[in-house]
C-alpha positions as a Markdown table, in Angstrom:
| # | Residue | x | y | z |
|---|---|---|---|---|
| 1 | Unk | 53.7 | 108.4 | 124.3 |
| 2 | Unk | 55.9 | 109.0 | 127.4 |
| 3 | Unk | 57.4 | 106.2 | 129.4 |
| 4 | Unk | 55.5 | 105.0 | 132.5 |
| 5 | Unk | 57.0 | 105.6 | 135.9 |
| 6 | Unk | 58.5 | 102.6 | 137.6 |
| 7 | Unk | 55.9 | 101.1 | 140.0 |
| 8 | Unk | 58.6 | 99.7 | 142.3 |
| 9 | Unk | 60.3 | 102.6 | 144.1 |
| 10 | Unk | 62.1 | 100.3 | 146.5 |
| 11 | Unk | 64.3 | 99.0 | 143.7 |
| 12 | Unk | 66.0 | 102.3 | 143.2 |
| 13 | Unk | 68.8 | 103.3 | 145.6 |
| 14 | Unk | 68.2 | 106.5 | 147.6 |
| 15 | Unk | 71.8 | 107.4 | 147.3 |
| 16 | Unk | 72.4 | 110.0 | 144.6 |
| 17 | Unk | 75.4 | 112.1 | 143.8 |
| 18 | Unk | 74.6 | 115.6 | 144.8 |
| 19 | Unk | 77.0 | 118.6 | 144.6 |
| 20 | Unk | 76.7 | 120.8 | 147.6 |
| 21 | Unk | 78.4 | 124.1 | 147.2 |
| 22 | Unk | 79.2 | 127.0 | 149.6 |
| 23 | Unk | 75.9 | 128.7 | 148.8 |
| 24 | Unk | 73.9 | 125.7 | 149.8 |
| 25 | Unk | 75.9 | 125.3 | 153.0 |
| 26 | Unk | 75.4 | 129.0 | 153.8 |
| 27 | Unk | 71.6 | 128.9 | 153.1 |
| 28 | Unk | 70.6 | 125.5 | 154.3 |
| 29 | Unk | 73.4 | 124.4 | 156.6 |
| 30 | Unk | 73.4 | 124.5 | 160.4 |
| 31 | Unk | 73.7 | 128.2 | 160.6 |
| 32 | Unk | 71.6 | 128.9 | 157.5 |
| 33 | Unk | 68.9 | 130.8 | 159.3 |
| 34 | Unk | 71.4 | 133.0 | 161.0 |
| 35 | Unk | 73.2 | 133.7 | 157.7 |
| 36 | Unk | 69.9 | 134.6 | 155.9 |
| 37 | Unk | 68.8 | 136.8 | 158.8 |
| 38 | Unk | 72.1 | 138.7 | 158.6 |
| 39 | Unk | 71.6 | 139.3 | 154.8 |
| 40 | Unk | 68.1 | 140.4 | 155.4 |
| 41 | Unk | 69.1 | 142.9 | 158.1 |
| 42 | Unk | 71.9 | 144.3 | 156.0 |
| 43 | Unk | 69.6 | 144.8 | 152.9 |
| 44 | Unk | 66.9 | 146.3 | 155.0 |
| 45 | Unk | 69.4 | 148.7 | 156.6 |
| 46 | Unk | 70.7 | 149.8 | 153.2 |
| 47 | Unk | 67.2 | 150.3 | 151.9 |
| 48 | Unk | 66.1 | 152.4 | 154.9 |
| 49 | Unk | 69.2 | 154.6 | 154.9 |
| 50 | Unk | 68.9 | 155.2 | 151.2 |
| 51 | Unk | 65.2 | 156.1 | 151.5 |
| 52 | Unk | 66.0 | 158.4 | 154.5 |
| 53 | Unk | 68.7 | 160.1 | 152.5 |
| 54 | Unk | 66.5 | 160.7 | 149.5 |
| 55 | Unk | 63.4 | 161.7 | 151.6 |
| 56 | Unk | 65.5 | 164.0 | 153.8 |
| 57 | Unk | 66.7 | 166.0 | 150.8 |
| 58 | Unk | 63.2 | 166.2 | 149.3 |
| 59 | Unk | 61.5 | 167.3 | 152.5 |
| 60 | Unk | 64.2 | 169.8 | 153.5 |
| 61 | Unk | 64.5 | 171.2 | 150.0 |
| 62 | Unk | 68.3 | 170.6 | 150.0 |
| 63 | Unk | 68.3 | 169.3 | 146.5 |
| 64 | Unk | 67.3 | 172.4 | 144.4 |
| 65 | Unk | 68.7 | 173.2 | 141.1 |
| 66 | Unk | 69.8 | 176.8 | 140.6 |
| 67 | Unk | 70.4 | 176.5 | 136.9 |
| 68 | Unk | 67.8 | 175.0 | 134.5 |
| 69 | Unk | 68.8 | 171.9 | 132.6 |
| 70 | Unk | 69.5 | 172.1 | 128.9 |
| 71 | Unk | 67.1 | 170.1 | 126.8 |
| 72 | Unk | 68.2 | 166.5 | 126.3 |
| 73 | Unk | 70.4 | 166.3 | 129.4 |
| 74 | Unk | 69.6 | 163.4 | 131.7 |
| 75 | Unk | 68.4 | 164.3 | 135.2 |
| 76 | Unk | 71.0 | 163.5 | 137.8 |
| 77 | Unk | 70.2 | 162.5 | 141.4 |
| 78 | Unk | 72.0 | 165.6 | 142.7 |
| 79 | Unk | 69.6 | 167.8 | 140.7 |
| 80 | Unk | 66.3 | 166.0 | 141.1 |
| 81 | Unk | 63.5 | 167.5 | 143.2 |
| 82 | Unk | 61.1 | 164.5 | 143.0 |
| 83 | Unk | 61.3 | 160.9 | 144.0 |
| 84 | Unk | 63.3 | 158.7 | 141.7 |
| 85 | Unk | 61.0 | 156.7 | 139.5 |
| 86 | Unk | 61.8 | 153.5 | 137.7 |
| 87 | Unk | 64.8 | 151.2 | 138.5 |
| 88 | Unk | 67.0 | 152.4 | 141.3 |
| 89 | Unk | 70.2 | 151.0 | 142.8 |
| 90 | Unk | 71.7 | 151.2 | 146.3 |
| 91 | Unk | 75.1 | 152.8 | 146.0 |
| 92 | Unk | 78.1 | 152.0 | 148.1 |
| 93 | Unk | 77.3 | 155.0 | 150.4 |
| 94 | Unk | 73.8 | 153.6 | 151.0 |
| 95 | Unk | 72.0 | 156.2 | 148.9 |
| 96 | Unk | 69.5 | 155.4 | 146.2 |
| 97 | Unk | 70.6 | 156.3 | 142.7 |
| 98 | Unk | 68.9 | 156.1 | 139.3 |
| 99 | Unk | 70.0 | 153.1 | 137.3 |
| 100 | Unk | 71.9 | 153.8 | 134.1 |
| 101 | Unk | 70.5 | 152.4 | 130.9 |
| 102 | Unk | 72.6 | 149.6 | 129.6 |
| 103 | Unk | 74.5 | 150.3 | 126.4 |
| 104 | Unk | 72.6 | 148.8 | 123.4 |
| 105 | Unk | 69.4 | 148.5 | 125.4 |
| 106 | Unk | 66.2 | 149.5 | 123.6 |
| 107 | Unk | 64.5 | 152.7 | 124.9 |
| 108 | Unk | 61.2 | 152.5 | 126.7 |
| 109 | Unk | 58.3 | 152.2 | 124.4 |
| 110 | Unk | 56.4 | 155.5 | 123.7 |
| 111 | Unk | 53.1 | 153.7 | 123.4 |
| 112 | Unk | 50.3 | 153.1 | 125.9 |
| 113 | Unk | 51.5 | 151.3 | 129.0 |
| 114 | Unk | 48.5 | 149.0 | 128.9 |
| 115 | Unk | 47.8 | 148.1 | 125.3 |
| 116 | Unk | 51.2 | 149.1 | 123.9 |
| 117 | Unk | 49.6 | 150.9 | 120.9 |
| 118 | Unk | 51.5 | 154.0 | 119.8 |
| 119 | Unk | 48.8 | 155.8 | 117.8 |
| 120 | Unk | 46.4 | 158.2 | 119.4 |
| 121 | Unk | 46.8 | 160.6 | 122.3 |
| 122 | Unk | 48.1 | 159.5 | 125.7 |
| 123 | Unk | 47.8 | 161.1 | 129.1 |
| 124 | Unk | 49.9 | 160.2 | 132.1 |
| 125 | Unk | 48.3 | 158.1 | 134.8 |
| 126 | Unk | 47.7 | 160.0 | 138.0 |
| 127 | Unk | 49.1 | 157.1 | 140.0 |
| 128 | Unk | 52.1 | 155.7 | 138.2 |
| 129 | Unk | 52.8 | 158.6 | 135.6 |
| 130 | Unk | 53.0 | 156.1 | 132.7 |
| 131 | Unk | 51.3 | 157.2 | 129.5 |
| 132 | Unk | 48.0 | 155.5 | 128.8 |
| 133 | Unk | 45.6 | 156.0 | 125.9 |
| 134 | Unk | 42.0 | 157.1 | 126.5 |
| 135 | Unk | 40.6 | 153.6 | 126.0 |
| 136 | Unk | 42.8 | 152.2 | 128.7 |
| 137 | Unk | 42.2 | 155.0 | 131.2 |
| 138 | Unk | 39.5 | 154.9 | 133.9 |
| 139 | Unk | 38.1 | 157.6 | 136.2 |
| 140 | Unk | 38.1 | 156.9 | 139.9 |
| 141 | Unk | 34.6 | 157.0 | 141.4 |
| 142 | Unk | 35.9 | 158.5 | 144.6 |
| 143 | Unk | 38.5 | 161.1 | 143.8 |
| 144 | Unk | 37.8 | 161.5 | 140.0 |
| 145 | Unk | 41.4 | 161.1 | 139.0 |
| 146 | Unk | 42.2 | 159.5 | 135.7 |
| 147 | Unk | 44.3 | 156.3 | 136.1 |
| 148 | Unk | 45.4 | 153.5 | 133.8 |
| 149 | Unk | 43.7 | 150.1 | 134.2 |
| 150 | Unk | 46.8 | 148.7 | 136.0 |
| 151 | Unk | 46.3 | 151.3 | 138.8 |
| 152 | Unk | 42.5 | 150.8 | 139.2 |
| 153 | Unk | 40.3 | 148.2 | 140.9 |
| 154 | Unk | 36.7 | 147.6 | 140.1 |
| 155 | Unk | 34.5 | 147.1 | 143.2 |
| 156 | Unk | 31.6 | 144.7 | 142.5 |
| 157 | Unk | 30.3 | 144.6 | 146.1 |
| 158 | Unk | 27.7 | 147.3 | 145.7 |
| 159 | Unk | 24.7 | 147.7 | 143.5 |
| 160 | Unk | 26.6 | 149.5 | 140.8 |
| 161 | Unk | 30.2 | 148.7 | 139.9 |
| 162 | Unk | 32.7 | 151.3 | 141.1 |
| 163 | Unk | 36.2 | 152.1 | 139.7 |
| 164 | Unk | 38.7 | 152.9 | 142.5 |
| 165 | Unk | 42.2 | 154.0 | 142.1 |
| 166 | Unk | 45.0 | 152.5 | 144.3 |
| 167 | Unk | 44.9 | 155.4 | 146.7 |
| 168 | Unk | 41.1 | 155.2 | 147.3 |
| 169 | Unk | 40.9 | 151.4 | 147.4 |
| 170 | Unk | 43.1 | 151.0 | 150.5 |
């Protein structure tokens, strides 16, 4: 059985030893709000410039490969014609780059993205492109696309339940 709390809080001193480091001073000090605002603006600027750089190349068609990739070669950002999916990093030049897999890290599971089972056939979700098995896939009532159960919402507000994908639910 745990100890009871002391019923007399006034007997304890309110003076405690607390270590205050540079990070606490920056975040919670007199100029903490200003410091946090500067970090926010810098991060937002990097994200927008990186997105503009990637989107600019996609829309103008600047990033086109002239030679096909050999099988097994990893797609590089200079040779990709679609948006970077998965973990991306902001480079020193402000561009978004695909994150490298850490050495010794396990590869992504080849099973269903919902139930994690590896047996049976899997089809890519039309929203997130992750593989999903037929039991975890739902068809959108509005656009008839097949989506995984993570990318669908069930609308219970009408007489019959409707399955809506993320694109149609908004």
